[in-house]
C-alpha positions in Angstrom: -13.7 -8.4 11.8 -10.3 -8.4 13.3 -10.6 -8.4 17.1 -7.3 -6.5 17.4 -8.3 -3.5 15.3 -7.2 -0.4 17.2 -9.8 2.4 17.5 -8.8 4.0 20.8 -5.6 4.7 22.7 -7.4 3.2 25.7 -6.8 -0.2 24.1 -3.0 0.1 24.6 -1.0 -0.6 27.8 1.5 2.3 27.9 2.7 1.5 31.4 4.9 -1.5 30.4 7.2 0.7 28.3 7.2 3.8 30.5 4.7 5.6 28.4 5.9 4.4 25.0 5.0 1.5 22.7 6.8 0.3 19.5 4.9 1.0 16.3 5.8 -1.1 13.3 4.7 0.5 10.0 3.8 -1.9 7.2 2.8 -1.1 3.6 -0.9 -1.7 3.5 -0.7 -3.0 -0.1 2.5 -5.0 -0.2 2.7 -6.0 3.5 6.4 -4.9 3.4 7.8 -3.6 6.7 8.7 0.1 6.2 10.0 1.4 9.5 9.8 1.2 13.3 8.9 4.1 15.5 7.5 4.8 19.0 4.3 6.3 20.1 3.0 7.7 23.4 -0.7 8.1 24.1 -0.7 11.6 22.5 1.0 10.4 19.3 -1.4 7.5 18.9 -4.4 9.7 19.5 -3.1 12.2 16.9 -2.5 9.3 14.5 -6.1 8.0 15.0 -7.6 11.5 14.7 -5.7 12.7 11.6 -5.0 9.6 9.6 -1.3 10.5 9.3 1.3 8.6 11.3 2.7 10.5 14.2 5.4 9.2 16.5 7.0 10.3 19.7 10.7 11.3 19.0 12.8 10.0 21.9 15.7 12.3 20.8 13.6 15.4 20.5 11.3 14.5 23.4 8.2 15.5 21.5 5.7 14.5 18.8 6.8 14.1 15.2 4.4 13.6 12.4 6.1 11.8 9.6 6.5 14.1 6.6 6.1 17.4 8.4 9.4 18.6 7.0 10.1 16.2 4.0 6.5 16.0 2.7 6.9 12.2 2.6 4.0 11.2 4.8 2.3 7.9 5.8 -1.4 7.6 5.2 -3.0 5.4 7.8 -5.3 2.6 6.5 -5.6 0.5 9.6 -4.2 0.2 13.1 -3.9 -3.1 15.0 -2.5 -4.0 18.5 -0.7 -7.1 19.4 -1.9 -9.9 21.8 -0.4 -8.1 24.9 -1.7 -4.7 23.8 1.8 -3.2 24.2 2.7 -2.8 20.5 1.1 -1.2 17.5 1.0 -2.3 13.8 0.3 0.6 11.5 -1.0 -0.4 8.0 -0.2 2.6 5.9 0.4 3.9 2.3 3.6 5.7 1.9 3.6 9.0 0.0 7.2 9.4 -1.0 10.4 7.8 0.4 9.9 6.4 4.0 13.5 6.8 5.3 15.2 10.1 5.9 18.1 8.8 3.7 15.7 8.7 0.7 15.2 5.0 0.5 11.9 3.2 0.3 12.2 1.7 3.7 14.3 2.3 6.8 15.9 -1.2 6.2 17.3 -0.3 2.8 14.9 -2.4 0.9 13.2 -1.2 -2.3 9.5 -1.4 -2.9 10.2 -2.0 -6.6 11.8 -4.7 -8.7 9.8 -7.8 -7.6 6.3 -9.2 -7.4 5.5 -6.7 -4.5 5.5 -4.0 -7.1 2.2 -5.3 -8.4 0.7 -4.3 -5.1 2.3 -0.9 -5.4 1.0 -0.5 -8.9 -2.4 -1.7 -7.8 -2.4 1.0 -5.1 -1.7 3.7 -7.7 -4.5 2.4 -9.9 -7.0 2.5 -7.0 -5.9 6.0 -6.1 -6.5 7.1 -9.7 -10.0 5.7 -9.4 -10.7 7.4 -6.0 -9.1 10.8 -6.4 -9.3 13.6 -8.9 -8.0 12.1 -12.0 -5.1 14.0 -13.7 -5.7 14.4 -17.4 -2.1 13.4 -18.2 -2.5 10.0 -16.5 -3.3 7.1 -18.9 -4.8 5.2 -16.1 -7.2 8.0 -15.3 -8.2 8.4 -18.9 -8.8 4.7 -19.2 -11.0 4.6 -16.1 -13.0 7.6 -17.4 -13.7 5.6 -20.6 -15.6 3.0 -18.5 -15.8 -0.8 -18.1 -16.4 -1.8 -21.8 -13.3 0.0 -23.0 -11.2 -1.4 -20.1 -12.4 -4.9 -20.8 -11.7 -4.4 -24.5 -8.1 -3.4 -23.7 -7.6 -6.5 -21.6 -8.8 -8.7 -24.5 -6.5 -6.8 -27.0 -3.5 -7.2 -24.7 -4.3 -10.9 -24.1 -4.3 -11.5 -27.9 -1.1 -9.6 -28.3 0.5 -11.6 -25.5 -0.4 -14.9 -27.2 0.9 -13.7 -30.6 4.2 -12.5 -29.0 4.5 -15.8 -27.1 4.1 -17.8 -30.4 5.9 -15.6 -32.8 7.9 -12.9 -31.1 11.2 -12.5 -29.3 11.3 -13.0 -25.6 11.6 -9.3 -24.8 8.4 -8.5 -26.8 6.5 -11.3 -25.1 7.5 -10.0 -21.6 6.5 -6.5 -22.6 3.1 -7.7 -23.8 2.6 -9.7 -20.6 3.4 -6.6 -18.6 0.8 -4.7 -20.6 -1.7 -7.5 -19.9 -1.1 -7.5 -16.2 -1.4 -3.7 -15.9 -4.7 -3.6 -17.8 -6.0 -6.5 -15.7 -5.3 -4.5 -12.6 -7.3 -1.6 -14.0 -10.2 -3.9 -14.9 -10.1 -5.4 -11.3 -10.2 -1.8 -9.9 -13.1 -0.8 -12.2 -15.1 -3.8 -11.0 -14.3 -3.0 -7.3 -11.9 -5.9 -6.8 -8.3 -6.3 -5.9 -5.4 -8.8 -6.4 -6.2 -10.2 -3.0 -9.6 -11.4 -4.2 -7.9 -13.3 -7.1 -5.3 -14.7 -4.7 -8.1 -15.9 -2.4 -9.7 -17.8 -5.2 -6.3 -19.4 -6.2 -5.6 -20.4 -2.6 -9.0 -22.0 -2.4 -8.3 -24.0 -5.6 -4.9 -25.0 -4.4 -6.3 -26.4 -1.1 
């Protein structure tokens, strides 16, 4: 268990910053830094109690729950404090654009287009598993069909990937590889595992 897991505002030293501490928000799946805000005791207590990130707005001199006007809120997954207990790390899942300008992060970065998107996609798959599953979602329908069907799809996609690698053009091969990765994510979720579990095994083998 992480010894710096934050469960109470009493764990934070607010005096050093005249009642405020910086709060770094990080994507709980991709570990990408999303934004920086500030919290006072009341903002931290509200965040802990409600599971939605609330900051203290220095310009408005009051509490500000992310998404209260835009609807783009941050779902708290875990809170940590630093070694001096005067800064907070918020592990969260973004629901919508993080920045008020409409970008994925307040630093102009995108959450898409690279390997990090696998974690974003994995998060979507796990939410489809945990939440009410919309009928129009292929992921939801696949999860409803159960483990045998999901495993079968992984096998089918693996065969199609091999065939495309040996006999198809590059764009077909890449497309089939994408299908294989997606269905593998669904299979991992169905079995109660994540990409992190696979990475842990790979890291152990690499060592």
